N, C-alpha and C positions, 0 to 999 in steps of 0.2 A: 798409760804407756806413753812415753816421751819419743821424741824422733831419734835421739841418741841411743836408747836401749830398745826400741821398738824394731819393727820389720824392716822400716825404712833405713835403720842404720847403714851408712855407705858400705861398711865391712861384711855386712849380712850376705852368705853365700847365696842365699835363695833371692835375693833381690834381683840381680841380672836374669835369674832363671824365670821367674814372674814376667819381667818386662819382654825377656826374649818370647814366652809365651804367647804375650798380648800380640806382638808383633806378628808372628805365626799366623794366630789366629785372624788378625785382620788381613793378612795375605789370601786366607783359606776363604774369608768372608767375601773380600774384593773378587776372588776367582769365582766363587759359587753365582755372586751378581752377575758377573760378565757371562757367567753360563747360562743365566737365566734371562738376561739383557744382552745380549750380544750384539756386537758391531758388525761392521761389513768389511774391514780391511782385511782380514786375514784371508778371505776368499780371493782376494786380490793376488796374495803371495801364492797360494794354493794353486789358482788358475794360471799364474806366470809359470810356475814349476810343471804344471801339467801340460801346458803348450810346449815348452822347451822340450820336454820327453817325447813329444810328438813330432818335433823338428822345426817347430813355428819361432816366430820372434815376438816375445810379449811387448815390446816397445811399440809395435803396431796396433793399435786398439782394434781395428777393423778384425785382426786375428783373434785378439784376446777376449774380445767381447761375447762371441758365441760360447767360448771356453765357459765364461764367468756364468753364463745362462744354464749351462750345462751342469756345473756343479752346484749351483745354487738356486736356480730357477727364475733369476733375473740379469740382465746385462748391468744396468745401473752404472755408476760412477766410481769404476775401480782402475784407471790406467797406471800402468806401470811405468814408474821413472827412477829405479834405484838402479845404482851401479852393479855391472855382472860381477858382483864382487860377494891411617888410623891414630888415632889420637890417644893421648895419656889422661883419660877421663875414666871415671868410674863405669865398669860393663854395665851396670843398670841405666845409667845416663846414655850409652851408647846406643842400646837397643830402644831407648824412650825416642832417640834422635831418629833412628831408622823408622820407627812408628810413625812420625807426625810427617817427615819426608815423604812416606809412602802414601798417607793420606793427602798430603799437598799436592805431590806430583805424580806418584805411581797409580794411583786408583784412576784416573781419568785415562791414562795410557793403556792401562790392562783391559778397561772396559771397552776401548776403541780398537783393541786388536792390534796396536801400532809397536812401533819399532824404537821408541825412545830410551828405552833400557839400553838396546845396544850401544847408544850414544854415550850412554851414562859409563857403560862398563867399559867402553873404548877409551873413554877420559880416565877414568879410575886405573886401568890398566898401563895408559900411559904415564900417569903421573907416580904411580908406585914403581914403574919400571926405570924412571928417571931416577928415583930416590936411590932405588936399588943398583943403578949401573946395568941394567939389562937392555942393551940396545935393540936386540932383536924382539923383546916383546914391546918396546918401545914404539917399535915400528908400526908393529901391528895394531897398536892403540891408536898410531895417528891415521892409519889407513881406514880403520872402524869410524872415527869422529867424522870422517869425511864422506861418510854414506848419506849425510843429510847436509849439505855445504851451506843450505840457507839458515841452518841450525848453530852450526860451528865453524864456519869459515874463518872469522877473525881468531876463533880458538885456535885452529889450527895454524893459521898466519904467524901469530905472536909464538906459540910454542915451537913453530918451526924456525922461526928466527932465533929463539932462544936456543934451542938444540944445535943450530949451525954454528954458533960461538962457543958453544961448550961442550957438546956430545954429537959430534957430526955422523957418528958411527950410526945412531937412531934414524937419520934422515936417509942415510945409504939403505938400511934395512927397509924403510918405507917404500924405496923404489923398488926393491927386491920383491917384497910381497905385493905391490902392485902389478909388477910384471909378471908373478905367478897367478896372481888373480885373474889377469887379462889371458894370459895362457890358458887356464883352466876354462874360463867361460868361451874361449874361442873353439875349444876342441868340444865342449859339450854344446855350443850353439853357433856353428860356422857362420861368420858374415853377420854377427848380432849388429851390427852398425848399419846396416844395409836393410832399410826399410822406408816406407813411405811417411816422410816429415810431416805430411799435411796436417795440421791441427795438434801436432804434438806438444803437449804441455798444456792443453786447452782444459783438462781435468783439473787443473789448478786454479783455473780462473772462473769456471763454471761447473754446474754439476749436469752431468752427462746422462742420457738415458740411452744407453748403448753407444755404438761408434759414430752415430749419425744425428744423435737428438741431444739438444739443449735444453735442459728442464729449469734453469735458473743461474743466477749468478752467486758465487761461493764468497761468504763474509769471513775473514780471517781474524787471528788474533793479533792484529798489526796496529800501529800508530795511525796508518793510512786510513782503515776502516774504522778504527775508533774515534776518529774527528769526523769521517764522512757520515758514517750512519748512528753514530752515539750522540754525536755532539751538533751534527747538521753545519759542520764548517768546510767550506770548499774554497777553491781559487788562492789568490796570495796568502790569505791568512793560512790555510791549509799547509801551504807550502813552508812558511814562516815558523809555525809551531812544529812540523815534522824536522825542519832543519835545527830548531833549538833543542829536540831533543837528541838529535844526532851529535850536535855540539857538546852537550852536557855529558852524554855516554862516551864520547871521545876523550873529553877532558879528565873523566875518571879514568878510562883505561891508561892514558898517558901519566898521570898522577900515581897510578899504581906502579906503574912499570918503573917509573923515576924512584919511586921510594923503596919499592921491597925487591923488584926485579928478580923474582923467584916464580917457578911455573905455578903453583898450587894458586895464590891469589891472583896472579895474571890470567889462568885461564878463567877463572871465576868472573874476572871484569872482563873479558873478551867475550865470553859466553853472554852476559849480560848486553853489550854493545851490540852483538850480532842481533840478539833476539828483539832488542829496542828498533832497530831499523830494517830489520829483513822485511823483504816485501811479501813473504808468504811463510807463515806458522801458524799452527793451530795450538790449543791447551796442551794436547798430549807430546807436544814436542818440547815442553818446559823442563822434562825430566833432568836434563844436565845442570838445570839451575840448582839441584841438590847441593852441588859443591858449594854455591854462594850461600844456600841455606846454612850449611854445617859451618861455614865460617861466621856467619852472623852469630849463629849459637855460642860458639866458640868465644866470641868477643863481649858477650853479655855480662859476665863479672866485671869487665874492665870499663864500662859504662856507668856514667852517674845515674841515681836513682828516675830521675825524669825521662832521661834519654831511654834507659831500659824500660821503663815503663811504656814509651811511645813505640819502640821496637817490637815489643810484645804484642800490643795493640794491632799493629800492623800485619804482623804475622800471623794473628787469629781472625783478622778480617780477610786476610789472603785464603786462609782454609774456608773460611764461609763462603767467598766469593765463587769458588768453583762449584759448589751445589747450589747456588743461587744465580749463576749466570745462564741465561737461556740462549744468548748468542755468543759467537766465539770473540767478537770485539771486545764484549764485558771483560773477556778472560784475561787482556791484555792489562788490567787493573791490578790483577795478581803480579804480573812483571813490575807494574810501576812500584807497588808496596816493596818487592824484595831488592829492586834497584835502590829505593831509598832507604831500606834497613842497611843494605849492604855498605853504602856510601857513608852511613853514620857509623857503623860498626866498624868498618876499616880503620877508621882515625885511630882508635883504641888498640889497635893490634901492635904489638912488639915489632921493631925491626927484625928482618929476615935472618937473622944469624941461625937461629934454629926454629924458625917457622915451617919450613918445608919438612924438617924430618919429624916434626911434631904432628904434622898433618896428615903425612902420606904412610906412615909407620904403620 
């Protein structure tokens, strides 16, 4: 049975169903694994909501910690920081991409009970709404990607500037959504901004044992912790290497902006830059890199064989790293691999006269 006549023939109607089934089974499998090996972050959301219903303020950990102990049996380290807030390719290939993106980025986020999917949903909603000229939904998407500014601040900034020049109504609707959110938050939790700020944000730097105990220092998936704990580099060399990463990431974003100046590629480059230099991110925050991953795969046919092989090897290593990595700073290697693949792949993309439509349709 040959490729052209067998089940893998591109026109075979069963092919997309097969890969769709594999994708759905992978989601179910990851969900079951997360059920038997749960994380601890969902209890933070549940505890915060419980405290709000009781008239408390979840931003004050002295109030939240006893509720966390009540709902889960221990106080631990779950302070609350969140705001009171398609391509023209074969269907079987699309589901295959979803599968690998799910393994590369979604698995850890699901297992950690984190909100990275909200960022990806907001980014997808924003880009799709830009393409379809839907400013109301674009404004909502902009607001959603800002729920974790340490992951998407440059993404929001670049897309905000792009929208101000071309579709300012989307920015106006972002403001409307923001005011609506703040109004609803104030009704549900009057004076939510009024709490004891002592130690606020401490849970991002240290592991907490309740409201008053520090169990140890947190290690993040950042260039700073990779250099310090992974390579043992400190002092001036530490600053120089981190600065070099920032310069290279900024140069990539500027080059993409000048050559393409369209929202899809711009958002991917800006997200990479944000994660390259952010002071705080963990592996589950890498979910928005799905956009860069998709653009990398899209560009593969245009790469020469040696470069295509190199990119595929890096992507394969990225998938393996998340299962091999035991410490968060090791996960930063995934980001470096994606950034390198994106930099290589972006050179093969055509000029953006049809890029935006073909990517967000």
